[in-house]
C-alpha positions as a Markdown table, in Angstrom:
| # | Residue | x | y | z |
|---|---|---|---|---|
| 1 | Met | 0.0 | 0.0 | 0.0 |
| 2 | Val | 1.0 | 3.7 | -0.3 |
| 3 | Ala | 1.7 | 5.1 | 3.1 |
| 4 | Cys | -0.4 | 7.9 | 4.5 |
| 5 | Leu | 2.0 | 10.7 | 5.5 |
| 6 | Glu | -0.5 | 13.5 | 5.7 |
| 7 | Lys | -0.6 | 15.9 | 8.7 |
| 8 | Thr | -3.8 | 17.4 | 9.8 |
| 9 | Glu | -5.3 | 18.8 | 13.0 |
| 10 | Gly | -7.1 | 15.5 | 13.5 |
| 11 | Asn | -3.9 | 13.5 | 13.7 |
| 12 | Ser | -1.7 | 15.9 | 15.6 |
| 13 | Asp | -0.6 | 13.1 | 17.9 |
| 14 | Phe | 1.1 | 11.4 | 15.0 |
| 15 | His | 2.9 | 14.4 | 13.5 |
| 16 | Glu | 6.3 | 13.4 | 14.9 |
| 17 | Ile | 6.3 | 9.9 | 13.4 |
| 18 | Val | 4.9 | 11.3 | 10.1 |
| 19 | Asp | 7.8 | 13.8 | 10.0 |
| 20 | Phe | 10.3 | 11.1 | 10.7 |
| 21 | Leu | 9.0 | 8.8 | 7.9 |
| 22 | Ala | 8.8 | 11.7 | 5.5 |
| 23 | Ser | 12.5 | 12.5 | 6.0 |
| 24 | Ser | 13.7 | 8.9 | 6.2 |
| 25 | Ser | 15.6 | 6.9 | 3.6 |
| 26 | Ile | 12.5 | 4.8 | 2.8 |
| 27 | His | 10.2 | 7.8 | 1.9 |
| 28 | His | 10.4 | 7.1 | -1.8 |
| 29 | Ala | 9.5 | 3.4 | -1.4 |
| 30 | Leu | 6.6 | 4.3 | 0.9 |
| 31 | Thr | 5.0 | 6.8 | -1.5 |
| 32 | Val | 6.0 | 5.9 | -5.1 |
| 33 | Ser | 2.7 | 5.3 | -7.0 |
| 34 | Pro | 2.9 | 4.5 | -10.7 |
| 35 | Pro | -0.2 | 3.5 | -12.7 |
| 36 | Ile | -0.7 | -0.3 | -12.1 |
| 37 | Tyr | -1.9 | -2.6 | -14.8 |
| 38 | Thr | -3.2 | -6.0 | -13.7 |
| 39 | Ser | -2.2 | -7.8 | -16.9 |
| 40 | Tyr | 1.5 | -6.8 | -16.5 |
| 41 | Ile | 1.5 | -7.9 | -12.8 |
| 42 | Glu | -0.1 | -11.2 | -13.7 |
| 43 | Gln | 2.3 | -11.8 | -16.6 |
| 44 | Phe | 5.3 | -11.2 | -14.3 |
| 45 | Trp | 4.2 | -13.7 | -11.6 |
| 46 | Asn | 2.9 | -16.3 | -14.0 |
| 47 | Thr | 6.3 | -16.5 | -15.8 |
| 48 | Ala | 8.6 | -15.7 | -12.9 |
| 49 | Ser | 11.3 | -18.2 | -11.9 |
| 50 | Ser | 14.6 | -18.0 | -10.0 |
| 51 | Gln | 18.1 | -18.9 | -11.0 |
| 52 | Thr | 21.6 | -18.1 | -9.9 |
| 53 | Val | 24.0 | -16.4 | -12.4 |
| 54 | Asn | 27.6 | -15.8 | -11.2 |
| 55 | Asp | 26.6 | -16.5 | -7.6 |
| 56 | Val | 23.9 | -13.8 | -7.9 |
| 57 | Lys | 20.3 | -14.9 | -7.4 |
| 58 | Gln | 17.8 | -13.5 | -10.0 |
| 59 | Ile | 14.1 | -13.6 | -10.7 |
| 60 | Asn | 13.5 | -13.9 | -14.4 |
| 61 | Ala | 10.1 | -13.2 | -16.0 |
| 62 | Thr | 8.6 | -12.3 | -19.4 |
| 63 | Val | 6.2 | -9.3 | -19.6 |
| 64 | Asp | 4.8 | -8.0 | -22.9 |
| 65 | Ser | 7.1 | -10.5 | -24.7 |
| 66 | Lys | 10.2 | -8.9 | -23.1 |
| 67 | Ala | 12.6 | -10.3 | -20.6 |
| 68 | Val | 12.6 | -8.8 | -17.1 |
| 69 | Val | 15.3 | -9.6 | -14.5 |
| 70 | Val | 14.9 | -8.6 | -10.8 |
| 71 | Thr | 17.8 | -8.8 | -8.4 |
| 72 | Glu | 18.5 | -7.4 | -5.0 |
| 73 | Ala | 20.7 | -4.8 | -6.6 |
| 74 | Ser | 18.0 | -3.7 | -9.2 |
| 75 | Ile | 15.5 | -3.3 | -6.3 |
| 76 | Arg | 18.0 | -1.1 | -4.5 |
| 77 | Ser | 18.5 | 1.1 | -7.5 |
| 78 | Ser | 14.8 | 1.3 | -8.5 |
| 79 | Leu | 13.5 | 2.2 | -5.0 |
| 80 | Leu | 16.4 | 4.5 | -4.1 |
| 81 | Phe | 17.7 | 2.4 | -1.2 |
| 82 | Asn | 21.3 | 2.9 | -0.1 |
| 83 | Asp | 21.4 | -0.3 | 1.9 |
| 84 | Ala | 23.9 | -2.7 | 0.3 |
| 85 | Asp | 25.9 | -2.9 | 3.6 |
| 86 | Gly | 22.8 | -2.8 | 5.8 |
| 87 | Thr | 21.8 | -5.2 | 8.5 |
| 88 | Ala | 19.6 | -8.1 | 7.5 |
| 89 | Cys | 18.5 | -9.1 | 11.0 |
| 90 | Leu | 19.5 | -8.2 | 14.5 |
| 91 | Thr | 20.3 | -10.6 | 17.3 |
| 92 | Asn | 17.4 | -11.7 | 19.5 |
| 93 | Glu | 19.0 | -9.9 | 22.5 |
| 94 | Ala | 19.2 | -6.6 | 20.6 |
| 95 | Ile | 15.6 | -7.0 | 19.4 |
| 96 | Phe | 14.2 | -7.7 | 22.9 |
| 97 | Gln | 16.2 | -4.8 | 24.4 |
| 98 | Asn | 15.1 | -2.2 | 21.9 |
| 99 | Leu | 11.4 | -3.3 | 21.8 |
| 100 | Ala | 11.4 | -2.9 | 25.5 |
| 101 | Leu | 12.7 | 0.7 | 25.1 |
| 102 | Met | 9.9 | 1.3 | 22.6 |
| 103 | Gly | 7.4 | 0.4 | 25.3 |
| 104 | Tyr | 6.4 | -3.1 | 24.1 |
| 105 | Glu | 4.2 | -4.8 | 26.7 |
| 106 | Gly | 4.1 | -8.3 | 25.3 |
| 107 | Asp | 5.9 | -11.5 | 26.0 |
| 108 | Phe | 9.6 | -11.7 | 25.2 |
| 109 | Asn | 9.7 | -15.5 | 25.2 |
| 110 | Lys | 8.4 | -15.7 | 21.6 |
| 111 | Leu | 9.9 | -14.5 | 18.3 |
| 112 | Thr | 6.6 | -13.1 | 17.1 |
| 113 | Phe | 5.4 | -9.8 | 18.4 |
| 114 | Gln | 2.0 | -8.0 | 18.6 |
| 115 | Lys | 1.6 | -4.6 | 17.0 |
| 116 | Ala | -1.3 | -3.7 | 19.3 |
| 117 | Leu | 0.9 | -3.8 | 22.4 |
| 118 | Phe | 2.7 | -0.5 | 21.5 |
| 119 | Ser | 1.6 | 3.1 | 22.0 |
| 120 | Pro | 0.1 | 4.8 | 18.9 |
| 121 | Gln | 3.1 | 6.4 | 17.2 |
| 122 | Trp | 5.2 | 3.2 | 17.4 |
| 123 | Lys | 2.2 | 1.2 | 16.3 |
| 124 | Phe | 1.9 | 3.4 | 13.2 |
| 125 | Leu | 5.5 | 3.0 | 12.4 |
| 126 | Ile | 5.2 | -0.8 | 12.5 |
| 127 | His | 1.9 | -0.8 | 10.7 |
| 128 | Thr | 3.4 | 1.3 | 7.8 |
| 129 | Ile | 6.4 | -1.0 | 7.3 |
| 130 | Leu | 4.2 | -4.1 | 7.4 |
| 131 | His | 1.7 | -2.8 | 4.9 |
| 132 | Cys | 3.9 | -0.8 | 2.6 |
| 133 | Leu | 7.3 | -2.7 | 2.5 |
| 134 | Ser | 6.9 | -6.3 | 3.7 |
| 135 | Ser | 5.7 | -9.4 | 1.8 |
| 136 | Lys | 3.4 | -10.4 | 4.7 |
| 137 | Ser | 0.0 | -11.7 | 3.7 |
| 138 | Thr | -1.3 | -13.3 | 6.9 |
| 139 | Ser | -2.3 | -11.7 | 10.2 |
| 140 | Trp | -1.4 | -8.0 | 10.2 |
| 141 | Asn | -1.2 | -7.7 | 14.0 |
| 142 | Glu | 1.7 | -10.0 | 14.3 |
| 143 | Phe | 5.3 | -9.5 | 13.0 |
| 144 | Ser | 8.5 | -11.5 | 13.3 |
| 145 | Thr | 12.1 | -10.8 | 13.8 |
| 146 | Asn | 12.9 | -9.4 | 10.3 |
| 147 | Ile | 10.2 | -6.7 | 10.6 |
| 148 | Ala | 11.3 | -6.0 | 14.2 |
| 149 | Ser | 14.9 | -5.6 | 13.0 |
| 150 | Ala | 13.7 | -3.2 | 10.2 |
| 151 | Val | 11.7 | -1.1 | 12.7 |
| 152 | Ile | 14.6 | -1.0 | 15.2 |
| 153 | Cys | 17.3 | -0.1 | 12.7 |
| 154 | Leu | 15.1 | 2.7 | 11.3 |
| 155 | Ala | 14.4 | 4.1 | 14.7 |
| 156 | Thr | 18.0 | 3.9 | 15.9 |
| 157 | Asn | 19.6 | 5.3 | 12.7 |
| 158 | Gln | 21.2 | 2.0 | 11.7 |
| 159 | Lys | 21.2 | 1.0 | 8.1 |
| 160 | Phe | 18.8 | -1.9 | 7.3 |
| 161 | Asn | 18.8 | -3.9 | 4.1 |
| 162 | Phe | 15.2 | -3.3 | 2.9 |
| 163 | Ser | 16.2 | -4.4 | -0.7 |
| 164 | Lys | 17.0 | -7.9 | 0.7 |
| 165 | Leu | 13.7 | -7.9 | 2.7 |
| 166 | Ile | 11.7 | -7.3 | -0.5 |
| 167 | Phe | 13.8 | -9.6 | -2.7 |
| 168 | Asp | 13.6 | -12.5 | -0.2 |
| 169 | Gly | 9.8 | -12.0 | 0.0 |
| 170 | Met | 9.6 | -12.3 | -3.8 |
| 171 | Leu | 11.7 | -15.5 | -3.8 |
| 172 | Arg | 9.4 | -17.1 | -1.2 |
| 173 | Asn | 6.4 | -16.2 | -3.3 |
| 174 | Leu | 7.8 | -18.3 | -6.1 |
| 175 | Asp | 7.6 | -21.4 | -4.0 |
| 176 | Asn | 3.8 | -21.2 | -4.1 |
| 177 | Thr | 3.5 | -23.5 | -7.2 |
| 178 | Lys | -0.3 | -23.6 | -7.2 |
| 179 | Lys | -1.0 | -19.9 | -7.3 |
| 180 | Lys | 1.5 | -17.1 | -6.8 |
| 181 | Phe | 0.3 | -14.1 | -4.7 |
| 182 | Leu | 0.3 | -11.0 | -6.9 |
| 183 | Met | 2.5 | -9.1 | -4.4 |
| 184 | Tyr | 4.3 | -5.8 | -4.7 |
| 185 | Pro | 2.2 | -4.3 | -7.6 |
| 186 | Arg | 3.6 | -0.8 | -7.0 |
| 187 | Phe | 7.2 | -1.9 | -7.0 |
| 188 | Leu | 6.9 | -4.3 | -9.9 |
| 189 | Met | 5.5 | -1.4 | -12.1 |
| 190 | Val | 8.6 | 0.6 | -11.1 |
| 191 | Phe | 10.9 | -2.3 | -12.1 |
| 192 | Leu | 9.1 | -2.8 | -15.4 |
| 193 | Asn | 9.1 | 0.9 | -16.3 |
| 194 | Asn | 12.8 | 1.0 | -15.6 |
| 195 | Gln | 13.8 | -2.0 | -17.7 |
| 196 | Ile | 11.5 | -2.4 | -20.7 |
| 197 | Glu | 9.3 | -0.2 | -22.9 |
| 198 | Leu | 5.8 | -1.4 | -22.3 |
| 199 | Gly | 3.2 | -1.5 | -25.1 |
| 200 | Glu | -0.3 | -0.3 | -25.1 |
| 201 | Pro | -1.8 | -1.7 | -21.9 |
| 202 | Phe | -5.2 | -3.4 | -21.7 |
| 203 | Asn | -7.9 | -1.4 | -20.1 |
| 204 | Asp | -7.2 | -3.0 | -16.7 |
| 205 | Val | -5.8 | -0.2 | -14.5 |
| 206 | Tyr | -5.7 | -1.5 | -10.9 |
| 207 | Pro | -6.5 | 1.1 | -8.3 |
| 208 | Thr | -3.4 | 1.7 | -6.3 |
| 209 | Pro | -4.0 | 0.5 | -2.7 |
| 210 | Ala | -3.4 | 3.3 | -0.3 |
| 211 | His | -3.9 | 4.2 | 3.4 |
| 212 | Asn | -6.2 | 7.2 | 4.2 |
| 213 | Leu | -6.5 | 9.3 | 7.3 |
| 214 | Lys | -8.7 | 6.6 | 8.9 |
| 215 | Val | -5.5 | 4.7 | 9.6 |
| 216 | Phe | -4.6 | 7.2 | 12.4 |
| 217 | Thr | -8.0 | 6.6 | 14.1 |
| 218 | Asn | -7.3 | 2.8 | 14.0 |
| 219 | Met | -3.8 | 3.3 | 15.4 |
| 220 | Ser | -5.2 | 5.4 | 18.3 |
| 221 | Arg | -7.4 | 2.6 | 19.5 |
| 222 | Lys | -6.1 | 0.9 | 22.6 |
| 223 | Gly | -5.4 | -2.9 | 22.4 |
| 224 | Leu | -7.2 | -5.1 | 24.8 |
| 225 | Lys | -3.9 | -6.1 | 26.6 |
| 226 | Phe | -2.2 | -2.7 | 26.3 |
| 227 | Ser | -2.1 | -0.5 | 29.4 |
| 228 | Gly | -2.4 | 2.8 | 27.4 |
| 229 | Lys | 1.0 | 4.1 | 28.5 |
| 230 | Ile | 2.5 | 6.4 | 25.9 |
| 231 | Thr | 6.2 | 5.8 | 25.0 |
| 232 | Pro | 7.8 | 8.8 | 23.2 |
| 233 | Leu | 9.9 | 8.4 | 20.1 |
| 234 | Phe | 13.7 | 8.2 | 20.5 |
| 235 | Pro | 15.4 | 11.7 | 20.6 |
| 236 | Asn | 17.4 | 11.0 | 17.4 |
| 237 | Met | 14.1 | 10.3 | 15.5 |
| 238 | Leu | 13.0 | 13.9 | 16.3 |
| 239 | Thr | 16.4 | 15.3 | 15.2 |
| 240 | His | 16.2 | 13.2 | 12.0 |
| 241 | Ala | 12.8 | 14.6 | 11.2 |
| 242 | Ala | 13.8 | 18.2 | 11.9 |
| 243 | Glu | 16.8 | 17.9 | 9.5 |
| 244 | Gly | 14.7 | 16.5 | 6.6 |
| 245 | Glu | 11.6 | 18.6 | 7.2 |
| 246 | Gly | 10.3 | 20.5 | 4.2 |
| 247 | Ser | 13.0 | 19.2 | 1.9 |
| 248 | Gly | 10.6 | 17.4 | -0.4 |
| 249 | Glu | 13.3 | 14.7 | -0.7 |
| 250 | Pro | 14.3 | 11.9 | 1.7 |
| 251 | Thr | 17.5 | 12.5 | 3.5 |
| 252 | Glu | 19.5 | 10.6 | 6.0 |
| 253 | Pro | 20.9 | 12.6 | 8.9 |
| 254 | Gln | 24.3 | 12.3 | 10.4 |
| 255 | Pro | 24.3 | 9.4 | 12.8 |
| 256 | Thr | 23.2 | 10.0 | 16.4 |
| 257 | Pro | 23.6 | 7.7 | 19.4 |
| 258 | Ser | 20.9 | 5.1 | 19.5 |
| 259 | Pro | 19.1 | 4.4 | 22.7 |
| 260 | Thr | 21.1 | 1.3 | 23.1 |
| 261 | Gln | 24.1 | -0.1 | 21.3 |
| 262 | Pro | 22.7 | -3.5 | 20.4 |
| 263 | Ser | 24.9 | -6.3 | 19.2 |
| 264 | Thr | 24.3 | -7.1 | 15.6 |
| 265 | Gly | 26.6 | -10.0 | 15.2 |
| 266 | Asp | 29.1 | -9.5 | 12.4 |
| 267 | Gln | 27.5 | -6.2 | 11.2 |
| 268 | Pro | 28.3 | -3.1 | 13.2 |
| 269 | Pro | 25.8 | -0.2 | 13.5 |
| 270 | Glu | 25.8 | 2.1 | 10.4 |
| 271 | Thr | 27.7 | 5.3 | 10.8 |
| 272 | Ser | 27.5 | 6.9 | 7.4 |
| 273 | Ser | 24.9 | 9.0 | 5.6 |
| 274 | Ser | 23.2 | 7.7 | 2.6 |
| 275 | His | 22.6 | 11.1 | 1.1 |
| 276 | Ala | 25.7 | 13.0 | 2.2 |
| 277 | Thr | 26.0 | 15.1 | -0.9 |
| 278 | Thr | 22.4 | 16.1 | -0.8 |
| 279 | Gln | 22.6 | 17.0 | 2.9 |
| 280 | Asp | 25.9 | 18.9 | 2.4 |
| 281 | Ser | 24.4 | 21.0 | -0.4 |
| 282 | Arg | 21.3 | 21.7 | 1.7 |
| 283 | Asp | 23.4 | 22.7 | 4.7 |
| 284 | Ser | 25.3 | 25.2 | 2.5 |
| 285 | Leu | 22.1 | 26.9 | 1.6 |
| 286 | Glu | 20.5 | 26.9 | 5.1 |
| 287 | Gly | 19.1 | 30.3 | 6.0 |
| 288 | Thr | 19.8 | 31.9 | 2.6 |
| 289 | Asn | 16.8 | 30.9 | 0.6 |
| 290 | Gly | 19.2 | 29.5 | -1.9 |
| 291 | Asn | 20.8 | 32.9 | -2.7 |
| 292 | Glu | 23.7 | 34.5 | -1.0 |
| 293 | Gly | 22.6 | 37.6 | 1.0 |
| 294 | Asp | 18.9 | 36.7 | 1.0 |
| 295 | Gln | 18.5 | 36.3 | 4.8 |
| 296 | Val | 15.2 | 35.2 | 6.2 |
| 297 | Gln | 13.6 | 38.3 | 7.8 |
| 298 | Thr | 12.7 | 38.0 | 11.4 |
| 299 | Pro | 10.3 | 40.2 | 13.4 |
| 300 | His | 13.1 | 42.5 | 14.7 |
| 301 | Asp | 14.3 | 43.0 | 11.1 |
| 302 | Ser | 11.4 | 45.4 | 10.4 |
| 303 | Pro | 12.7 | 48.6 | 8.6 |
| 304 | Leu | 11.1 | 50.8 | 11.3 |
| 305 | Ser | 13.1 | 49.1 | 14.0 |
| 306 | Gly | 16.4 | 49.8 | 12.4 |
| 307 | Gly | 17.2 | 46.1 | 11.9 |
| 308 | His | 18.7 | 44.3 | 8.9 |
| 309 | Thr | 16.8 | 44.1 | 5.6 |
| 310 | Ser | 17.6 | 42.2 | 2.5 |
| 311 | Asn | 19.6 | 44.2 | -0.1 |
| 312 | Arg | 17.5 | 42.6 | -2.9 |
| 313 | Ala | 14.2 | 43.6 | -1.2 |
| 314 | Glu | 15.5 | 47.1 | -0.6 |
| 315 | Gly | 16.5 | 47.6 | -4.2 |
| 316 | Ala | 13.3 | 46.2 | -5.6 |
| 317 | Leu | 11.0 | 48.3 | -3.4 |
| 318 | Gly | 13.0 | 51.5 | -3.5 |
| 319 | Cys | 12.8 | 51.8 | 0.3 |
| 320 | Pro | 15.0 | 54.4 | 2.0 |
| 321 | Glu | 17.5 | 53.5 | 4.7 |
| 322 | Pro | 16.0 | 52.7 | 8.1 |
| 323 | Lys | 17.6 | 55.8 | 9.6 |
| 324 | Asp | 15.5 | 58.0 | 7.1 |
| 325 | Tyr | 12.2 | 56.6 | 8.3 |
| 326 | Leu | 12.3 | 58.6 | 11.5 |
| 327 | Phe | 13.0 | 61.8 | 9.5 |
| 328 | Leu | 10.0 | 61.1 | 7.2 |
| 329 | Cys | 7.7 | 60.3 | 10.0 |
| 330 | Thr | 8.7 | 63.5 | 11.9 |
| 331 | Asn | 8.2 | 65.6 | 8.7 |
| 332 | Leu | 4.7 | 64.1 | 8.1 |
| 333 | Ser | 3.7 | 64.6 | 11.7 |
| 334 | Asn | 4.8 | 68.2 | 11.7 |
| 335 | Arg | 2.8 | 68.8 | 8.5 |
| 336 | Val | -0.3 | 67.3 | 10.1 |
| 337 | Leu | 0.1 | 69.5 | 13.2 |
| 338 | Asp | 0.5 | 72.6 | 10.9 |
| 339 | Leu | -2.8 | 71.8 | 9.1 |
| 340 | Glu | -4.7 | 71.1 | 12.3 |
| 341 | Ser | -3.4 | 74.4 | 13.8 |
| 342 | Ile | -4.4 | 76.4 | 10.8 |
| 343 | Lys | -7.9 | 74.8 | 10.9 |
| 344 | Asp | -8.2 | 75.6 | 14.6 |
| 345 | Ala | -7.2 | 79.2 | 14.0 |
| 346 | Gln | -9.7 | 79.6 | 11.1 |
| 347 | Ser | -12.5 | 78.1 | 13.2 |
| 348 | Phe | -11.5 | 80.3 | 16.1 |
| 349 | His | -11.6 | 83.6 | 14.2 |
| 350 | Glu | -14.9 | 82.7 | 12.5 |
| 351 | Val | -16.5 | 82.2 | 15.8 |
| 352 | Val | -15.0 | 85.4 | 17.2 |
| 353 | Lys | -16.2 | 87.3 | 14.1 |
| 354 | Asp | -19.8 | 85.9 | 14.5 |
| 355 | Lys | -19.8 | 86.8 | 18.2 |
| 356 | Ser | -18.6 | 90.3 | 17.6 |
| 357 | Ser | -21.2 | 91.1 | 15.0 |
| 358 | Gly | -24.0 | 89.6 | 17.1 |
| 359 | Asp | -23.2 | 91.1 | 20.4 |
| 360 | Lys | -21.5 | 94.6 | 20.0 |
| 361 | Gly | -21.5 | 95.3 | 23.7 |
| 362 | Gly | -19.8 | 92.1 | 24.8 |
| 363 | Asn | -16.5 | 92.1 | 26.7 |
| 364 | Ala | -13.6 | 91.2 | 24.4 |
| 365 | Glu | -12.2 | 88.7 | 26.9 |
| 366 | Glu | -15.6 | 87.0 | 27.3 |
| 367 | Leu | -15.9 | 86.8 | 23.5 |
| 368 | Val | -12.5 | 85.1 | 23.2 |
| 369 | Ser | -13.2 | 82.7 | 26.1 |
| 370 | Thr | -16.7 | 81.8 | 24.7 |
| 371 | Ala | -15.2 | 81.3 | 21.2 |
| 372 | Arg | -12.5 | 79.0 | 22.5 |
| 373 | Leu | -15.1 | 76.9 | 24.3 |
| 374 | Glu | -17.3 | 76.6 | 21.1 |
| 375 | Val | -14.3 | 75.7 | 18.9 |
| 376 | Ser | -13.3 | 73.1 | 21.5 |
| 377 | Ala | -16.9 | 71.7 | 21.7 |
| 378 | Ala | -17.2 | 71.6 | 17.9 |
| 379 | Arg | -14.0 | 69.5 | 17.5 |
| 380 | Pro | -14.2 | 66.7 | 20.1 |
| 381 | Asp | -13.0 | 64.2 | 17.4 |
| 382 | Ile | -9.7 | 66.0 | 17.0 |
| 383 | Asp | -9.1 | 66.2 | 20.7 |
| 384 | Ala | -10.0 | 62.6 | 21.2 |
| 385 | Ala | -7.8 | 61.5 | 18.3 |
| 386 | Arg | -4.9 | 63.5 | 19.8 |
| 387 | Gln | -5.5 | 61.9 | 23.2 |
| 388 | Glu | -5.7 | 58.4 | 21.6 |
| 389 | Asp | -2.5 | 59.1 | 19.6 |
| 390 | Ser | -0.7 | 60.2 | 22.7 |
| 391 | Asp | -1.8 | 57.0 | 24.6 |
| 392 | Val | -0.3 | 54.7 | 22.0 |
| 393 | Lys | 2.9 | 56.6 | 21.1 |
| 394 | Pro | 6.1 | 54.8 | 22.1 |
| 395 | Arg | 7.9 | 56.4 | 25.0 |
| 396 | Thr | 10.8 | 57.8 | 22.9 |
| 397 | Pro | 12.8 | 61.0 | 23.3 |
| 398 | Pro | 11.1 | 64.0 | 21.4 |
| 399 | Thr | 12.4 | 64.5 | 17.9 |
| 400 | Thr | 11.2 | 68.2 | 17.6 |
| 401 | Gln | 12.2 | 71.2 | 19.7 |
| 402 | Val | 9.7 | 73.1 | 22.0 |
| 403 | Leu | 8.6 | 76.3 | 20.2 |
| 404 | Phe | 7.4 | 78.0 | 23.4 |
| 405 | Ala | 6.6 | 77.2 | 27.0 |
| 406 | Asp | 3.4 | 79.3 | 27.4 |
| 407 | Glu | 0.6 | 76.8 | 26.9 |
| 408 | Arg | -2.1 | 79.6 | 27.1 |
| 409 | Ile | -0.8 | 81.5 | 24.1 |
| 410 | Ser | -3.4 | 82.3 | 21.4 |
| 411 | His | -3.9 | 80.4 | 18.2 |
| 412 | Gly | -2.8 | 83.4 | 16.2 |
| 413 | Ser | 0.5 | 83.5 | 18.0 |
| 414 | Thr | 0.8 | 79.8 | 17.5 |
| 415 | Leu | 0.6 | 80.2 | 13.7 |
| 416 | Ile | 3.3 | 82.9 | 13.8 |
| 417 | Lys | 5.6 | 80.7 | 15.9 |
| 418 | Ile | 5.0 | 77.7 | 13.5 |
| 419 | Lys | 5.8 | 79.9 | 10.5 |
| 420 | Glu | 9.0 | 81.2 | 12.1 |
């Protein structure tokens, strides 16, 4: 099946394991999905046989009247595995030790293990390898030592030979002389497309089997014999996912210490990266958006704060230097104050004029005082706006000089001072 590596709000408890698998060396094999034609798959398995050539085991078949040869090496090349020197199976001691660290709550006296006795994220990891990479066709809840070894090696950043796992499964299928199981339809189509030019297929497209989001709901269900205790992923799995996140291409991180150092017989734990070149090139571009000088802008890089801005962005937008913003803002602020003061003065003189013509005997000081009150009452919006503006202004040193200290000076004198 095609793995489900989609992250949504509904499966947030699985985001860590999804990130890990999306950045792992098996990502391509989990998600590759070519069109599948039933007739080609049937032709392959109906004609498939094994033989050994120069000490190398092969599966030979005929598809569309053309010869097809599948070997462990061709599987490795087609599915982008870099596992020629990978572990085929861990020792029983190493398997028991690591499954215990993963929170397995089953019996360690047997060499078959129960998927339902793990916490959800570990259960999803095992489920994905069982359904997407293994040749298993019996009970999906049980898995044996070879699948346990694959899960452990993946989780502890050791190289596991997935190519051999797949090839051995295909060889075992050949022993079923009565009716061969039509296994690995996705992978076989990849092999065929890489080796031969297929003719016009029959109208027999097989719908690619794939998991959907419901798989997460199933993985969340607690097994009858499981306590419900949540065992977190290993720390190196989270580092692995963080390094490969968002790359769109599977990468293998530099090795990190595994939770244990299990004995693997003659095969030591893997200590090299399968995609060193890709990782190195990605590291060289980190934080630059792929172009030198294009730094990612952070909140404190706002132009108004005087922080760093991209040269390219500055040239494209024609923005002034950050130090000029303060000058521009001050200039605009002064112009607004000038216009408001002029408007205040005009309103004030109009009210005084009206009062003078309507009440010839009035006292001049009373007229001025009354006029000021009416101007103030007529313009509450400006006063309120000024008050609101003053409440939100940052507490920074004043950038304009004080024109005069007498706050009771008339509006006319204010205009004269502003003009000066």
